[in-house]
N, C-alpha and C positions, 0 to 999 in steps of 0.2 A: 317745592312740591307740598301740596296741602296735606296736613296730618289730621286724621280723623280718630275720634274716640271709639267709634264703632260704625259698622256698615249695616244698613237695613236692606235686606234682599226680599223683593216682592215678585213672585211668579205671576205672569199675566197672560191671559188668552181672552181677548175681547171683553175687557173690563172697563170700558169707557164711562159707564155710569157711576162707578164707585172709586176708580183709581185715583183721581185727583184728591179726594177726601183722605184716602189712606196716606198718600205722599205728604200732604200738608200736615196731617196728624203726626207723622213720623218726624218731620222737621220741627214742628211745634213742641213736641214732647222733649226732644233733645235740647232745644233752646231754653225751655223752662228749667231744665236741670243743668244748664251751662255746659252742655256737651256739643262738640262739633261732629255732625253726623253726615255720612254719605248715604244716599238712597239710590239703590240700583233696582230698576225694573227689568226683570229677565223676561223679555217678550217672546212668546212661543208661536209667533206667526199670526198675530192679531189681524183681522180684516176690517176692524172698525177704527176708531180714532184714538186708540189707546196709546200708540207710540207718540203721536203729537202731544197728547195730554201729558204724558210723562215728561217730555222735553220742556213743555211750557211751564211745568210746576217744579222745575229744578232737579229732576231725577236724571241719573245717567242710565241710558238704555243699552242693554246687552241683547242683541238679536240672537235667538236660539233656534236654528232651523230644525233640530231634532225635536219631535213632538213628545210631550209628556211632562207631568208635574216634576218628576225627578230630574229630567234633562234640563228643564228651565232653572230649577233651584241650583243644580250643580254648576251650571255655567255662571250664574250670578254670584255664587259663593266664591268660585275660583277667581272671578274678576274683582272681588272686594279688595279695597285698599287698606282697610283697617285689620287689626289683629283679632278683633272681636266682631262676631256677626250675629245679627238678630234676623230671623226669618218670620214672615207673617203673610197671610193671604191678602188678596186685593179686593175682597168683597165686603170689607168693613166688619167682618165677624169678630176680628181680634182688635183690641185696643193697643196701638203703638205707644200710648201713654203708659199703660201697664207694662209694656215691653221694657221700659227703662229699668223697672225693678229686676227683671231677669239679667240685664246687662250689669247692674250694680252688684248683684249677688255673684255674678261670674267674675268680675274684675277685682272684687275685694276678697277673693278666696283662691284656693288652689284647685277649684273645680274645673272640669273640662267642658261640661254642658249643663245648662239649666233649662228644664222643661216647664212649660205652663201646665197647670192642672185645672181643668174646667170644673171638675167634680168637687174639689175643695174650695173653689171660688163660686162663681155664679153662672148659671145657664139660663138665659132669658127665655121666656115663653115663646115657643115656636122656633127657637134657635137650633134645636137638635131633634131629629125624629125619635120617637119613643123607642124604636128597636135599636137605634144607636146608643141611646142614653141608658137603657136598662138591660140590653142584651149584648150587642156587638162590642162596644167599647169596654165595658166591665169584663167580659169574658176574655177578649183578646189581651187586655191589660194584665189580667190574672195569669194567663198563659205566658206572657212576656216576663212577668216577675219570676215565675217558676223556672222558665228556661234560661234566663240570662242573669238571674240572681241580682237584680238591681232594684232600688226602691222607687219605682215609677208607678204611680197610680193612674196616669192618663197617658197611655202608650202612643196615642194617635193625635195628640194635640198639635195643631199646626203652627203654634208660636213657640220658638226655641231660640236660645242664645248659646253660642259655643265658640271656642277658640278655633281660628282658622287653621292653625298648624295641626291641631288635633284632628280636624276634619280631613285635611290633606293626607295625614297618616292613615286615617280610617279608609279613605278612598272609596266611597260608595259608587256603584256602577249601574244600578237599575235606573230606568228612565220613567217608570210609571208611578202610580200612587204608592206602591210598595217601597219606594225610596224612603218613606218616613220610617218604616220598620227596619230597613237595612241600615239606615244611619245609626239607629240606636244599637242594633246588633253589633255593628262593627266598632262602635265606641266601647261597648261592653267587652268585646273580644280583646281590645288593647288595654283593658284595665282602667278605662277612664272613670273619673269621679263625677257622679250625677247628683243633682238636687232638683227640687220642684218649687214653684212659686204659684200660689192661687191666682187665677185670672178669670176674667169674664168672657163668656161666649155670647156675643150679640147676634140678634137675628140679622142675617146678611141683607143687604139692600139691593141685590140684583133683581131684575125683572124677568129672569129666566131660571131654568133648572141648574143646579150646581154641576160641576164636572164630575164630582164623586158619584160612582155607581155602587150602591150599598153592598150588594151580594158579590158581584164579580171582584170589586176592590177589596172587600173583606176577605174573600178567599185568597187573593194575592198576598195580603198581609199575613194571613195564617200560614200559607205555603212558604213564605220567606222565613218565618220563625222556625218552621219545621226543618227547612233546609239547613239552617244554622245550628240545629240541635238534633242530629240524626240519632243520638242515643235515645231520645224520647219516642220517636215514631218508627225506628228501625231496630236498634240494638235491643232495648228492653223488651218490646213485644216479641222480637225474634227469639230471644233467650227463653222467655216464658213458653212460647209455642214449641220450640225444639225440645225443651225439658219435658213438657207434658207429653209430647209425641213419643219421646224416648221411653218414658215410663210405661206408656201403653204398649209399645212394641216389645219392650223387655218382658212385661207380664205375659204377653201373648206367646212369646218364644219359649218361656219357661213352663207355663201351665196351660196353654191353649185357650185362654180366655182373658178378658180385660175386666177389671173391677175397680173403677175409679169413682170418686165422689160424684162426678157429673156424667159418667158413662159406664155402661156395662154391656158386654157382648162378646162375640167371637169374631167371625170373619169380617163382617161389616165394620165392627169397631176397630179391628186391626187396620183395615184400609183407611179408615178415618184418622187413626193415629199416625199412619205413614204420611198421609197428606199434610197433617198439622206439623209433623216433624220436618218435612221437606220445605214447607212454606217458612217455617222458623229459621232453618239454616240459610234460606235465600235472603231473608231479612237481615240476618247477622252479616252475611257476606256483603249485602248492599251497604250496611252501616260502615263496614271496614273501608269500602271504596269511597264512601262519602267523606269519611274522616281523613283518608289519604288525600282526597281532592282538597279538603279544607286546609290541610297542612301545606299543600303545594301553593295555595293562595294566601298562606300566612294568616288564616283565620281559624285555626284549630282551637276548640274550646274545651274538649273532653280530656280532662287531666290524665286518666289512665291510658290514653291513646298511645303515648310513647312506649309504654310497656307492651301493649297489644301489638304495636307495629313491629317491635323486636321479635316477638313470638312468631307473627305471621311471615316475616321475612327470613326466619331462621331456617337452615337446612334441615333441622330436626322436624319442624312443622311440615315441610315439604315431603320428607321421607315418610313420616307417619301417614300423611294424606295419600301418598302413593301406595303404601302398603294396604291401607283401607280399601282403596279402589281395586287393587289386584286381588285381595282376598275375596271381596264381594263379587267381583267379576268371575273369578275361578269357581266360586261356590255356585253361582247361578248357571255357569256353563256346565258344571257337573250334574246339576239337577236337570238341566235341559237334555243332557246326554242320557240320563236315566229314563226320561220320558220317551225319547226317541227309540232307545234300545228295547223298550217294553211296548213299542208300537202305540204309544200314547194311550195307555189304558185309562179307564175312569179312575180318578184319584180321590183320596179322602181330602176334601178341601181344607180341613183344619190342620191335618198333618202336614200337607204341602205348604200351606201359607205360613205355618210356624217356621218353616225354613226359608221361604222366599222373601217374606216381608222384611226380616232383619237384614238379609243380604242386599236387598234393594236399597234399604236405608244406608247401609255401610258403603255401598258402591257410590251412591250419589254424594254422601258426605265426603268421601275421599276425593272424588273428582272436583266437587265444589271447593274443597280446601286447596287443591292444587291451582285451580283457576284463580281463586281469590289471592293466593300468594303471588302469582305471576302478575296479576293486574295491579295489586298494590305496589309492586316493584316498578311497574310501568308508569303508574301515575306519579310516583315520587322520583323517577329517574330524570335527571337534568337533560337527557338526550331525547326524551319522549315528547 
């Protein structure tokens, strides 16, 4: 059985114009460096001559019926014979000669993945739209570095080298363009070691539009990063909102008015504070469920989650939540009884809302706490 130093995986969908050049460049680059390489073309249902061209130029073709960039790459990577994998596009935008540097950095170290970095390398004129170069990629890469705490300056570079066993452990599952982000996120989740190598982004040689759709695919990348980091878009905003709302509600209950740095008022401000508080606790509850789901999928990243999970699943948390809901409900019931017994007279809005707003907040907080505790248990249960 042939032994390969590394496998090149090229996703393909109707790339007959450029595919042969990419394959030959991959083989030529390996030969120049005295490596034995396997080239896999993961064909995603091409209707042109791509499959024949791949065969004619010595590549192994893996037919991938499930459509999508991620589906094609995943099938090709799993079919790789070598322990090291280099992925790159079929449009001649990446140099497989430069890809050898990624492989060498990977094999001569204890790294798990080596990314190309187009921004520390060279971006040819016309190779990248201005909004990708100056807005999309820099912003998403910055978010990625903050969320995943990894030293990656070009989060969406399409040329990467990694160890196949690390990839199989990471086990990405998305099928679209967001696969590129999920791969990094899951490598980061398992504590993989990253590095970058400067590379060149060339102007692709296709005579048609690229498969990438700037804004829809950019949103899918951002959404994937947010899903892997619920503390940033659910927990922290939820805590801020619930604390601010609680301060406003407390002020109103005690003195009949709210006086915050950014808000001042009475009934309207109290209602606004209640809404902010309720939205906040909903976000916190959603974060708890997201983190429980992440743990069930073995991709939990938020270190304090283990302590939070113990609190949420504890009988004490459930009891306190139950008591909050009972006290709030009884209080609202008594107020309602007073109104009915007095034939619903005209009431002083400030006096009445000073009582009802805190009780509504307490009731919803208790009920939400109980529901969250139950749902976290369900998500983490092996029988669910």
